[in-house]
gemmi code that builds the backbone of each chain (N, CA, C; Angstrom):
import gemmi

chains = {
    "A": [
        ("SER", (-171.632, 37.956, 116.898), (-172.805, 37.605, 115.648), (-173.511, 36.398, 115.968)),
        ("TYR", (-174.630, 36.541, 114.956), (-175.212, 35.373, 114.882), (-175.344, 34.036, 114.385)),
        ("GLU", (-175.452, 32.977, 115.576), (-175.194, 31.425, 114.851), (-175.734, 30.510, 114.592)),
        ("LEU", (-176.157, 29.842, 113.445), (-176.409, 28.666, 113.725), (-176.445, 27.395, 114.000)),
        ("THR", (-176.928, 26.616, 114.569), (-176.349, 25.546, 114.873), (-177.382, 24.309, 114.336)),
        ("GLN", (-176.163, 23.254, 113.305), (-177.166, 21.990, 113.268), (-176.220, 20.797, 113.587)),
        ("PRO", (-176.713, 19.819, 113.989), (-176.363, 18.192, 113.851), (-175.642, 18.117, 112.799)),
        ("LEU", (-174.346, 17.584, 112.627), (-173.819, 17.430, 111.774), (-174.318, 16.185, 110.958)),
        ("SER", (-174.977, 14.889, 111.785), (-175.499, 14.247, 110.846), (-177.018, 13.612, 111.711)),
        ("VAL", (-177.580, 13.282, 110.668), (-179.294, 12.521, 110.888), (-179.169, 11.564, 110.143)),
        ("SER", (-179.795, 10.187, 110.913), (-179.881, 8.954, 110.191), (-181.460, 8.686, 110.013)),
        ("VAL", (-181.963, 7.651, 108.933), (-183.848, 8.099, 109.051), (-183.721, 6.530, 108.336)),
        ("ALA", (-184.731, 5.736, 109.006), (-184.946, 4.520, 108.280), (-186.068, 4.831, 107.045)),
        ("LEU", (-185.672, 4.226, 105.875), (-186.113, 4.298, 104.817), (-187.895, 4.227, 104.948)),
        ("GLY", (-188.896, 5.365, 104.888), (-190.135, 5.197, 105.016), (-190.437, 5.915, 106.042)),
        ("GLN", (-189.601, 6.283, 107.181), (-189.774, 6.813, 108.376), (-189.582, 8.463, 108.092)),
        ("THR", (-189.432, 9.346, 109.201), (-190.192, 10.436, 109.532), (-188.528, 11.082, 109.979)),
        ("ALA", (-187.760, 12.291, 108.915), (-186.602, 12.331, 109.553), (-186.775, 14.038, 109.950)),
        ("ARG", (-186.154, 14.257, 111.356), (-186.297, 15.689, 111.504), (-185.175, 16.352, 111.765)),
        ("ILE", (-184.428, 17.784, 111.152), (-183.205, 18.157, 111.006), (-183.747, 19.698, 111.593)),
        ("THR", (-182.619, 19.515, 112.617), (-182.488, 21.041, 113.668), (-181.924, 21.926, 113.158)),
        ("CYS", (-182.565, 23.292, 113.536), (-181.280, 24.405, 113.197), (-181.633, 25.082, 114.911)),
        ("GLY", (-180.865, 25.496, 115.147), (-180.798, 26.063, 116.896), (-180.121, 27.673, 116.359)),
        ("GLY", (-180.782, 28.407, 117.187), (-180.112, 29.831, 117.221), (-181.161, 30.684, 118.207)),
        ("ASN", (-180.658, 31.587, 118.694), (-181.152, 32.318, 119.737), (-182.503, 33.125, 119.352)),
        ("ASN", (-183.263, 32.702, 119.937), (-184.970, 33.087, 119.826), (-185.392, 33.333, 117.536)),
        ("ILE", (-184.437, 32.266, 117.757), (-184.822, 31.777, 115.873), (-186.126, 31.810, 115.328)),
        ("GLY", (-187.320, 31.757, 116.539), (-188.556, 31.642, 116.586), (-188.933, 33.242, 115.799)),
        ("SER", (-188.131, 34.277, 115.875), (-188.726, 35.410, 115.892), (-188.085, 36.195, 114.454)),
        ("LYS", (-187.530, 34.799, 113.733), (-187.022, 35.164, 112.177), (-187.480, 34.392, 111.118)),
        ("ASN", (-187.166, 34.433, 109.967), (-187.626, 33.983, 108.749), (-186.660, 32.778, 108.581)),
        ("VAL", (-186.830, 31.347, 108.364), (-185.879, 30.218, 108.173), (-185.859, 29.775, 107.080)),
        ("HIS", (-184.854, 29.447, 106.430), (-185.139, 29.231, 104.832), (-184.374, 27.464, 104.796)),
        ("TRP", (-184.747, 26.671, 104.083), (-184.187, 25.413, 104.246), (-183.363, 25.154, 102.786)),
        ("TYR", (-182.155, 24.691, 102.549), (-181.834, 24.170, 101.127), (-181.154, 22.596, 101.327)),
        ("GLN", (-181.267, 22.172, 100.121), (-181.188, 20.592, 100.071), (-179.825, 20.645, 99.033)),
        ("GLN", (-178.980, 20.043, 99.249), (-177.621, 19.835, 98.541), (-177.175, 18.127, 98.204)),
        ("LYS", (-177.462, 17.485, 97.056), (-176.625, 16.697, 97.095), (-175.438, 16.741, 96.613)),
        ("PRO", (-174.787, 15.445, 96.740), (-173.213, 15.743, 96.201), (-173.388, 16.042, 94.859)),
        ("GLY", (-172.249, 17.471, 94.870), (-171.633, 16.888, 93.417), (-172.872, 18.356, 92.881)),
        ("GLN", (-173.848, 18.640, 93.333), (-174.946, 19.252, 92.597), (-175.076, 20.798, 93.856)),
        ("ALA", (-175.764, 21.832, 93.238), (-176.170, 22.951, 93.650), (-176.905, 22.896, 94.761)),
        ("PRO", (-177.143, 23.567, 95.828), (-178.290, 24.167, 96.792), (-179.448, 23.830, 96.000)),
        ("VAL", (-180.448, 23.637, 96.567), (-181.977, 23.767, 96.097), (-182.939, 23.943, 97.008)),
        ("LEU", (-183.465, 25.271, 96.674), (-184.584, 25.849, 98.413), (-185.649, 24.471, 98.307)),
        ("VAL", (-185.814, 24.603, 99.501), (-186.955, 23.764, 99.762), (-188.076, 23.506, 100.901)),
        ("ILE", (-187.240, 24.762, 101.304), (-188.657, 25.376, 102.569), (-188.331, 26.794, 102.731)),
        ("TYR", (-189.089, 27.738, 102.610), (-188.830, 28.953, 102.663), (-189.768, 29.925, 103.271)),
        ("ARG", (-189.103, 31.045, 104.660), (-189.911, 31.748, 105.485), (-190.838, 30.055, 106.220)),
        ("ASP", (-190.003, 29.657, 107.268), (-190.509, 28.959, 107.997), (-191.193, 27.653, 107.230)),
        ("THR", (-192.294, 27.699, 106.760), (-193.254, 26.837, 106.437), (-193.480, 26.290, 105.020)),
        ("ASN", (-193.157, 27.348, 104.324), (-193.643, 27.542, 102.537), (-192.586, 26.408, 101.735)),
        ("ARG", (-193.304, 25.686, 100.980), (-192.450, 25.101, 99.719), (-192.461, 25.536, 98.291)),
        ("PRO", (-191.249, 25.890, 97.829), (-191.554, 26.263, 96.288), (-192.299, 25.070, 95.367)),
        ("SER", (-192.762, 25.664, 94.422), (-192.909, 24.846, 93.586), (-192.263, 23.678, 92.804)),
        ("GLY", (-192.629, 22.314, 93.038), (-191.797, 21.082, 92.622), (-191.204, 20.828, 93.860)),
        ("ILE", (-191.403, 21.228, 94.915), (-190.967, 20.164, 96.468), (-192.252, 19.187, 96.635)),
        ("PRO", (-191.976, 17.983, 97.306), (-192.587, 17.447, 97.367), (-193.665, 18.138, 98.975)),
        ("GLU", (-194.768, 17.268, 99.170), (-195.598, 17.506, 100.462), (-194.790, 17.068, 101.374)),
        ("ARG", (-193.815, 15.865, 101.344), (-193.529, 15.562, 102.715), (-192.108, 16.225, 103.286)),
        ("PHE", (-191.927, 17.576, 102.204), (-191.077, 18.104, 103.056), (-191.765, 19.296, 103.927)),
        ("SER", (-191.775, 19.542, 105.462), (-192.514, 20.781, 105.795), (-191.570, 21.510, 107.058)),
        ("GLY", (-192.053, 22.500, 107.280), (-190.844, 23.346, 108.222), (-191.669, 23.850, 109.441)),
        ("SER", (-190.773, 24.256, 110.722), (-191.294, 24.320, 111.858), (-190.454, 25.406, 112.111)),
        ("ASN", (-190.683, 26.381, 113.086), (-190.078, 27.358, 113.950), (-190.529, 27.964, 114.916)),
        ("SER", (-190.058, 27.840, 116.047), (-190.404, 28.067, 117.289), (-189.462, 28.153, 118.543)),
        ("GLY", (-189.581, 29.210, 119.482), (-188.470, 29.287, 120.669), (-186.953, 29.598, 119.771)),
        ("ASN", (-186.292, 28.673, 120.543), (-184.882, 28.832, 119.856), (-184.548, 27.388, 118.998)),
        ("THR", (-185.521, 27.150, 118.293), (-185.378, 25.915, 117.157), (-185.967, 25.868, 115.921)),
        ("ALA", (-185.630, 25.857, 114.968), (-186.284, 25.407, 113.533), (-186.064, 24.048, 113.272)),
        ("THR", (-187.152, 23.438, 112.498), (-187.279, 21.879, 112.358), (-187.585, 21.993, 111.054)),
        ("LEU", (-186.976, 20.900, 110.401), (-187.377, 20.162, 108.622), (-187.501, 19.042, 108.688)),
        ("THR", (-188.536, 18.859, 108.658), (-189.423, 16.981, 108.678), (-189.578, 16.845, 107.421)),
        ("ILE", (-189.016, 15.562, 107.186), (-189.125, 14.586, 106.105), (-189.712, 13.687, 106.453)),
        ("SER", (-191.127, 13.827, 105.697), (-191.798, 12.374, 105.980), (-191.900, 11.390, 104.936)),
        ("ARG", (-191.850, 10.641, 105.361), (-191.740, 8.933, 104.716), (-190.089, 8.888, 103.578)),
        ("ALA", (-189.326, 9.083, 104.262), (-188.110, 9.357, 103.882), (-187.884, 8.367, 102.433)),
        ("GLN", (-187.281, 8.663, 101.716), (-186.712, 8.127, 100.546), (-184.975, 8.375, 100.079)),
        ("ALA", (-184.697, 7.013, 99.805), (-183.460, 7.089, 99.154), (-183.240, 8.376, 98.584)),
        ("GLY", (-183.943, 9.506, 97.800), (-183.333, 10.081, 97.111), (-183.486, 11.587, 97.847)),
        ("ASP", (-183.757, 11.073, 99.484), (-183.526, 12.302, 99.834), (-182.555, 12.609, 100.963)),
        ("GLU", (-181.127, 11.921, 100.601), (-179.964, 11.370, 101.285), (-179.329, 12.739, 100.522)),
        ("ALA", (-178.970, 13.779, 101.419), (-178.436, 14.760, 101.009), (-177.834, 15.709, 102.329)),
        ("ASP", (-177.342, 16.693, 101.680), (-176.994, 17.742, 103.029), (-177.881, 18.779, 102.970)),
        ("TYR", (-178.168, 19.233, 104.131), (-179.489, 20.126, 104.442), (-178.816, 21.113, 105.276)),
        ("SER", (-179.216, 22.536, 104.867), (-178.650, 23.886, 105.571), (-179.950, 24.903, 105.677)),
        ("CYS", (-179.872, 25.458, 106.834), (-180.610, 26.530, 107.425), (-180.200, 27.511, 107.000)),
        ("GLN", (-180.919, 28.736, 106.542), (-179.968, 30.050, 106.871), (-181.342, 31.155, 107.377)),
        ("VAL", (-180.713, 32.428, 107.807), (-181.429, 33.290, 108.222), (-180.872, 34.647, 107.681)),
        ("TRP", (-181.896, 35.798, 107.938), (-181.138, 36.990, 108.107), (-181.327, 37.672, 109.123)),
        ("ASP", (-179.824, 38.009, 109.945), (-179.755, 38.664, 110.568), (-178.758, 40.151, 110.607)),
        ("SER", (-179.320, 40.949, 109.351), (-178.468, 42.064, 109.425), (-177.579, 42.011, 108.224)),
        ("ARG", (-177.577, 40.373, 108.187), (-176.370, 39.509, 107.260), (-177.112, 38.206, 107.047)),
        ("VAL", (-176.506, 37.505, 105.722), (-176.868, 36.232, 105.420), (-176.205, 34.781, 106.543)),
        ("VAL", (-176.873, 34.395, 107.359), (-176.515, 33.633, 108.382), (-176.822, 32.051, 107.771)),
        ("PHE", (-176.040, 31.173, 107.437), (-176.012, 29.709, 107.383), (-175.637, 29.049, 108.495)),
        ("GLY", (-176.623, 28.073, 108.630), (-176.258, 26.719, 109.541), (-175.082, 25.974, 108.434)),
        ("GLY", (-174.246, 25.041, 109.696), (-173.086, 24.276, 109.102), (-173.467, 23.457, 108.324)),
        ("GLY", (-174.768, 22.705, 107.885), (-175.441, 21.924, 107.291), (-175.303, 20.539, 108.127)),
        ("THR", (-176.381, 19.695, 108.074), (-176.384, 18.436, 108.454), (-176.657, 17.335, 107.280)),
        ("LYS", (-175.755, 16.366, 107.509), (-175.635, 15.341, 106.247), (-176.681, 14.157, 107.044)),
        ("LEU", (-177.782, 13.891, 106.058), (-179.123, 12.721, 106.250), (-178.801, 11.990, 105.419)),
        ("THR", (-179.100, 10.615, 105.678), (-178.678, 9.430, 105.757), (-180.106, 8.418, 105.829)),
        ("VAL", (-179.952, 7.880, 104.743), (-181.441, 6.780, 105.074), (-181.192, 5.608, 104.888)),
        ("LEU", (-181.640, 5.110, 105.719), (-180.900, 3.281, 106.148), (-181.895, 2.414, 105.740)),
    ],
    "B": [
        ("GLU", (-186.206, 28.128, 79.727), (-185.642, 27.510, 80.986), (-184.938, 28.612, 82.040)),
        ("VAL", (-185.658, 28.963, 82.906), (-184.657, 29.498, 83.950), (-183.809, 29.099, 84.447)),
        ("GLN", (-182.471, 29.765, 84.372), (-181.338, 29.158, 84.698), (-180.085, 30.321, 84.960)),
        ("LEU", (-178.908, 29.672, 85.571), (-177.915, 30.550, 85.887), (-176.758, 29.366, 85.641)),
        ("VAL", (-176.077, 30.014, 84.529), (-174.303, 29.410, 84.036), (-173.228, 29.867, 84.286)),
        ("GLU", (-172.602, 29.724, 85.295), (-171.093, 30.123, 85.895), (-170.005, 29.755, 85.305)),
        ("SER", (-169.281, 30.463, 85.055), (-167.842, 30.541, 83.959), (-166.597, 31.049, 84.729)),
        ("GLY", (-165.296, 31.061, 84.618), (-164.302, 31.744, 84.678), (-163.664, 31.019, 85.880)),
        ("GLY", (-163.850, 30.444, 86.383), (-163.006, 29.495, 87.473), (-161.713, 29.118, 87.409)),
        ("GLY", (-160.890, 28.594, 87.972), (-159.814, 28.007, 87.506), (-158.947, 28.207, 88.830)),
        ("LEU", (-157.572, 27.624, 88.383), (-156.082, 28.057, 89.204), (-155.862, 29.192, 89.205)),
        ("VAL", (-155.697, 29.835, 90.527), (-154.562, 31.007, 90.457), (-153.488, 30.881, 91.447)),
        ("GLN", (-152.355, 31.503, 91.315), (-151.559, 31.777, 92.553), (-152.251, 32.893, 93.587)),
        ("PRO", (-151.440, 32.844, 94.985), (-151.955, 33.596, 95.910), (-151.485, 35.172, 95.633)),
        ("GLY", (-152.702, 36.180, 95.825), (-152.369, 37.305, 95.411), (-152.669, 37.702, 93.829)),
        ("GLY", (-153.258, 36.738, 93.137), (-153.919, 36.749, 91.720), (-155.335, 37.104, 91.881)),
        ("SER", (-155.488, 37.402, 90.336), (-156.936, 38.557, 90.065), (-157.895, 36.453, 89.174)),
        ("LEU", (-159.301, 36.976, 89.550), (-159.730, 35.929, 88.589), (-161.121, 36.569, 88.390)),
        ("ARG", (-161.930, 36.818, 87.121), (-163.236, 37.472, 87.195), (-164.252, 36.064, 86.470)),
        ("LEU", (-165.051, 35.915, 87.654), (-166.176, 34.880, 87.003), (-167.198, 35.712, 86.453)),
        ("SER", (-167.826, 35.061, 85.470), (-169.141, 35.334, 84.810), (-170.272, 34.264, 85.299)),
        ("CYS", (-171.675, 34.955, 85.095), (-172.785, 34.427, 85.530), (-174.100, 35.074, 84.104)),
        ("VAL", (-174.144, 33.608, 83.323), (-175.215, 34.271, 82.203), (-176.641, 33.518, 83.068)),
        ("ALA", (-177.639, 34.700, 82.921), (-179.086, 34.313, 83.328), (-179.850, 34.278, 82.237)),
        ("SER", (-180.785, 32.806, 82.299), (-181.223, 33.136, 81.106), (-183.247, 32.822, 81.732)),
        ("GLY", (-183.931, 33.142, 80.730), (-185.440, 33.258, 81.256), (-185.838, 34.108, 82.406)),
        ("PHE", (-185.189, 35.425, 82.752), (-185.232, 36.215, 83.347), (-184.489, 37.024, 83.508)),
        ("THR", (-184.630, 38.479, 83.605), (-183.667, 39.511, 83.772), (-182.769, 39.882, 84.977)),
        ("VAL", (-181.891, 39.878, 84.816), (-181.003, 40.183, 85.923), (-180.934, 41.547, 86.914)),
        ("SER", (-180.873, 42.302, 85.911), (-181.367, 43.838, 86.317), (-182.439, 44.170, 87.537)),
        ("THR", (-183.264, 43.328, 87.145), (-184.671, 43.404, 88.150), (-184.929, 42.274, 89.189)),
        ("ASN", (-183.530, 41.982, 89.509), (-183.426, 40.900, 90.209), (-182.172, 41.113, 91.565)),
        ("TYR", (-182.310, 40.702, 92.807), (-181.446, 40.850, 93.821), (-180.499, 39.452, 93.293)),
        ("MET", (-179.301, 40.041, 93.205), (-178.677, 38.657, 92.390), (-177.257, 38.573, 93.483)),
        ("ASN", (-176.823, 37.588, 93.531), (-176.031, 37.607, 94.637), (-174.532, 36.627, 94.079)),
        ("TRP", (-173.578, 36.331, 95.132), (-172.691, 35.377, 94.888), (-172.516, 34.439, 95.890)),
        ("VAL", (-172.277, 33.326, 96.259), (-172.603, 32.277, 97.195), (-171.215, 31.187, 97.028)),
        ("ARG", (-170.458, 31.267, 98.074), (-169.583, 30.270, 98.079), (-169.246, 29.072, 98.597)),
        ("GLN", (-168.348, 27.968, 98.302), (-168.342, 26.980, 99.515), (-167.401, 26.354, 99.266)),
        ("ALA", (-166.034, 26.249, 100.301), (-164.964, 25.497, 100.487), (-165.175, 24.029, 100.681)),
        ("PRO", (-164.042, 23.516, 99.986), (-164.472, 22.147, 99.946), (-164.491, 21.566, 101.456)),
        ("GLY", (-165.807, 21.010, 101.565), (-166.130, 19.848, 102.746), (-166.689, 20.969, 103.568)),
        ("LYS", (-167.252, 22.343, 103.666), (-167.290, 23.023, 104.198), (-168.636, 23.619, 104.356)),
        ("GLY", (-169.257, 24.588, 104.880), (-170.726, 24.832, 104.452), (-170.887, 26.381, 103.884)),
        ("LEU", (-171.909, 26.823, 103.380), (-172.211, 27.976, 102.438), (-171.842, 29.214, 103.276)),
        ("GLU", (-171.016, 29.909, 102.165), (-171.119, 31.196, 102.777), (-171.390, 32.123, 101.978)),
        ("TRP", (-172.118, 33.656, 102.313), (-172.853, 34.357, 101.568), (-171.547, 35.205, 100.883)),
        ("VAL", (-171.635, 35.523, 99.617), (-170.253, 36.901, 99.147), (-170.181, 38.267, 99.221)),
        ("SER", (-171.367, 38.153, 97.888), (-171.938, 39.469, 97.941), (-173.139, 39.447, 97.194)),
        ("VAL", (-173.790, 40.804, 96.948), (-174.932, 41.090, 96.188), (-175.065, 42.352, 95.541)),
        ("ILE", (-176.039, 42.456, 94.628), (-176.134, 43.483, 93.969), (-177.726, 43.821, 93.808)),
        ("TYR", (-178.013, 44.924, 94.448), (-179.551, 44.767, 94.243), (-179.911, 45.487, 92.818)),
        ("SER", (-181.099, 44.592, 92.809), (-181.850, 45.656, 91.444), (-182.072, 46.772, 91.522)),
        ("GLY", (-182.212, 47.751, 90.267), (-182.460, 48.902, 89.989), (-181.126, 49.877, 90.087)),
        ("GLY", (-181.038, 50.365, 90.870), (-179.861, 51.236, 91.264), (-178.769, 50.354, 91.282)),
        ("GLY", (-178.402, 48.942, 91.901), (-177.499, 48.651, 91.976), (-176.613, 48.627, 93.196)),
        ("SER", (-176.969, 49.244, 94.301), (-176.277, 48.844, 95.224), (-175.783, 47.668, 96.010)),
        ("THR", (-174.659, 47.531, 96.224), (-173.672, 46.234, 96.185), (-173.083, 46.365, 97.775)),
        ("TYR", (-172.904, 44.957, 98.382), (-172.798, 44.507, 99.597), (-171.707, 43.396, 99.378)),
        ("TYR", (-171.176, 43.759, 100.304), (-170.013, 42.434, 100.508), (-170.088, 41.604, 101.689)),
        ("ALA", (-169.268, 40.483, 102.171), (-168.533, 39.691, 103.275), (-167.427, 40.581, 103.617)),
        ("ASP", (-167.253, 40.480, 104.928), (-166.255, 41.263, 105.552), (-164.988, 40.752, 104.902)),
        ("SER", (-165.230, 39.165, 104.918), (-163.779, 38.688, 104.495), (-163.438, 38.839, 103.066)),
        ("VAL", (-164.238, 39.172, 102.207), (-163.867, 40.026, 100.672), (-164.098, 41.111, 100.598)),
        ("LYS", (-164.368, 41.987, 101.544), (-164.468, 43.887, 101.123), (-163.248, 44.098, 100.902)),
        ("GLY", (-163.148, 45.096, 100.208), (-162.039, 45.793, 99.169), (-161.209, 44.888, 98.297)),
        ("ARG", (-161.599, 43.715, 98.325), (-160.815, 42.430, 97.325), (-161.631, 42.232, 96.305)),
        ("PHE", (-163.098, 42.259, 96.163), (-163.564, 41.659, 95.172), (-164.390, 42.648, 94.893)),
        ("SER", (-165.168, 42.584, 93.885), (-166.250, 43.559, 93.349), (-167.243, 43.027, 92.554)),
        ("ILE", (-168.818, 43.009, 92.713), (-169.500, 42.624, 92.028), (-170.402, 43.422, 91.061)),
        ("SER", (-170.995, 43.496, 89.916), (-171.360, 43.893, 88.873), (-172.245, 43.334, 87.998)),
        ("ARG", (-172.856, 43.742, 86.832), (-173.589, 43.170, 86.220), (-173.441, 44.194, 84.910)),
        ("ASP", (-173.914, 43.479, 84.068), (-173.823, 43.513, 82.092), (-175.322, 43.494, 81.606)),
        ("ASN", (-176.018, 44.362, 82.070), (-177.250, 44.298, 81.207), (-177.944, 43.647, 80.078)),
        ("SER", (-176.769, 44.176, 79.168), (-176.945, 43.817, 77.820), (-176.838, 42.716, 77.207)),
        ("LYS", (-175.874, 41.832, 78.170), (-175.409, 40.478, 78.263), (-176.447, 39.651, 79.525)),
        ("ASN", (-177.293, 40.475, 80.153), (-177.906, 39.584, 81.036), (-177.266, 38.873, 82.109)),
        ("THR", (-175.635, 39.207, 82.526), (-175.055, 38.970, 83.078), (-174.421, 39.234, 84.370)),
        ("LEU", (-174.058, 39.032, 85.370), (-173.498, 38.841, 87.024), (-171.975, 38.688, 86.374)),
        ("ASN", (-170.906, 39.587, 87.132), (-169.701, 39.241, 87.421), (-169.239, 39.475, 88.748)),
        ("LEU", (-168.244, 39.075, 89.053), (-167.478, 38.877, 90.206), (-166.125, 39.418, 89.857)),
        ("GLN", (-165.439, 40.180, 90.331), (-164.028, 40.392, 89.973), (-163.264, 40.204, 91.474)),
        ("MET", (-162.503, 39.557, 91.178), (-161.560, 38.895, 92.954), (-160.168, 39.052, 92.371)),
        ("ASN", (-160.136, 40.204, 93.272), (-158.315, 40.649, 93.425), (-157.527, 39.915, 95.074)),
        ("SER", (-156.409, 39.900, 94.644), (-155.587, 39.875, 96.129), (-155.958, 38.385, 96.394)),
        ("LEU", (-156.137, 37.456, 95.605), (-156.715, 36.226, 95.732), (-155.943, 35.595, 97.012)),
        ("ARG", (-156.745, 34.692, 98.249), (-155.976, 33.938, 99.169), (-156.113, 32.638, 99.315)),
        ("PRO", (-155.327, 31.464, 99.554), (-155.556, 30.180, 99.417), (-157.611, 29.951, 100.432)),
        ("GLU", (-157.640, 30.722, 101.100), (-158.802, 30.542, 101.645), (-160.032, 31.293, 100.910)),
        ("ASP", (-159.817, 31.444, 100.118), (-160.698, 32.214, 99.025), (-161.321, 30.354, 98.051)),
        ("THR", (-160.236, 29.890, 98.423), (-160.480, 28.311, 97.408), (-161.621, 27.820, 97.667)),
        ("ALA", (-162.957, 27.972, 97.021), (-164.569, 27.134, 96.952), (-164.837, 27.031, 95.513)),
        ("VAL", (-166.309, 26.592, 95.699), (-167.400, 26.920, 94.346), (-168.069, 27.879, 94.812)),
        ("TYR", (-167.951, 28.913, 93.574), (-168.440, 29.970, 93.810), (-169.754, 29.471, 92.681)),
        ("TYR", (-170.951, 30.163, 93.485), (-172.736, 29.797, 93.316), (-172.922, 31.417, 92.464)),
        ("CYS", (-173.214, 31.259, 91.504), (-174.191, 32.395, 91.030), (-175.617, 32.281, 91.623)),
        ("VAL", (-176.103, 33.378, 92.283), (-177.778, 32.891, 93.007), (-178.748, 33.888, 92.987)),
        ("ARG", (-179.696, 33.956, 92.593), (-180.983, 34.686, 92.654), (-181.405, 34.466, 94.201)),
        ("SER", (-181.471, 36.084, 94.804), (-182.580, 35.711, 95.673), (-183.794, 36.749, 95.876)),
        ("VAL", (-184.345, 36.363, 96.567), (-185.921, 37.076, 97.431), (-185.531, 38.016, 98.442)),
        ("ASP", (-185.467, 39.395, 98.290), (-184.826, 39.984, 98.801), (-186.605, 40.973, 99.958)),
        ("ILE", (-187.243, 40.720, 101.097), (-188.142, 41.474, 101.837), (-187.629, 41.995, 102.867)),
        ("TYR", (-187.766, 43.856, 102.563), (-186.512, 44.694, 103.132), (-186.831, 44.643, 104.428)),
        ("THR", (-185.440, 44.353, 104.744), (-185.509, 44.479, 106.336), (-185.912, 43.148, 107.035)),
        ("VAL", (-186.557, 42.419, 106.724), (-187.251, 41.309, 106.868), (-186.090, 40.286, 106.702)),
        ("THR", (-185.747, 39.690, 105.654), (-185.495, 38.262, 105.449), (-184.707, 38.538, 103.935)),
        ("ARG", (-183.872, 37.462, 103.105), (-183.606, 37.239, 101.918), (-183.457, 35.850, 102.142)),
        ("TYR", (-183.492, 34.875, 101.025), (-183.589, 33.387, 100.552), (-183.027, 33.397, 99.433)),
        ("PHE", (-182.319, 32.463, 98.717), (-181.762, 32.162, 97.860), (-182.841, 31.225, 96.736)),
        ("ASP", (-183.738, 31.420, 95.467), (-184.456, 30.728, 95.265), (-183.755, 30.056, 93.560)),
        ("LEU", (-182.794, 30.617, 93.256), (-182.400, 30.271, 92.275), (-180.848, 30.077, 92.180)),
        ("TRP", (-180.296, 29.095, 91.970), (-178.691, 28.563, 91.995), (-177.715, 28.335, 91.103)),
        ("GLY", (-176.762, 28.486, 90.192), (-176.493, 28.181, 89.117), (-175.912, 26.455, 89.957)),
        ("ARG", (-174.645, 26.231, 88.951), (-174.247, 24.812, 89.590), (-172.609, 25.304, 89.817)),
        ("GLY", (-172.424, 26.788, 89.465), (-170.741, 26.618, 90.704), (-169.658, 26.693, 89.172)),
        ("THR", (-168.813, 27.426, 89.841), (-167.544, 26.915, 89.541), (-166.680, 27.491, 90.515)),
        ("LEU", (-165.579, 26.590, 90.191), (-164.298, 26.093, 91.332), (-163.231, 27.204, 91.281)),
        ("VAL", (-163.101, 27.598, 92.127), (-161.707, 28.660, 91.930), (-160.694, 27.983, 93.386)),
        ("THR", (-159.752, 27.778, 92.581), (-158.629, 27.168, 93.788), (-157.500, 28.311, 93.813)),
        ("VAL", (-157.294, 28.623, 95.085), (-155.869, 29.494, 94.920), (-154.890, 28.720, 95.693)),
        ("SER", (-153.844, 28.454, 95.182), (-152.611, 27.691, 95.175), (-151.405, 27.718, 94.690)),
        ("SER", (-150.277, 28.099, 95.519), (-148.809, 28.009, 94.380), (-148.394, 26.666, 93.919)),
    ],
}
model = gemmi.Model(1)
for chain_id, residues in chains.items():
    chain = gemmi.Chain(chain_id)
    for i, (resn, *xyz) in enumerate(residues, 1):
        res = gemmi.Residue()
        res.name, res.seqid = resn, gemmi.SeqId(i, " ")
        for name, pos in zip(("N", "CA", "C"), xyz):
            atom = gemmi.Atom()
            atom.name, atom.element = name, gemmi.Element(name[0])
            atom.pos, atom.b_iso = gemmi.Position(*pos), 0.0
            res.add_atom(atom)
        chain.add_residue(res)
    model.add_chain(chain)
structure = gemmi.Structure()
structure.add_model(model)
structure.setup_entities()
């Protein structure tokens, strides 16, 4: 079965750029979606189909996908960006990554 | 306002049953693909089940197949999940989620409820 691999944690200094990766076999051939989940809250879609932002999501959030790695990039990181971030693909079924905890220092 | 509100969670003994409901506002459940996604304490997200728009075909994760049943009540604009033969490993927050499905290409989840906690324990 298809698996997605994410780092358990990523740290970023306030105002700097955070990059969260999602690894999978030839993931570049799939559509990757990203969700943000703050403690005690439901997930929120922040990127869909690799690079698209839903309305209301800041331009600071962007995505890329190539080869065996998809990346969620958060520019000018803010304290309010601290959350768990999960990637997701479709491989004849829904597959979620294990999630990455982003800490803003 | 477009939103989803779940109810029906609680504490149940192993082998017991529980029925979750999800009321939708601001859109019509029957014309959308609707899902249940769960999250065990401290764990990642796990897709549970989907009901398609229109004819209402249903699909389940292997972990719940034969035990859970998804349905909708169009008159109440509500999504339901009947959970039978519950196991401790079913303990999780259950989210009602709307998805965007592009046939054979992808599915992503664009609207989530706040979730309801199901605890299976003796």
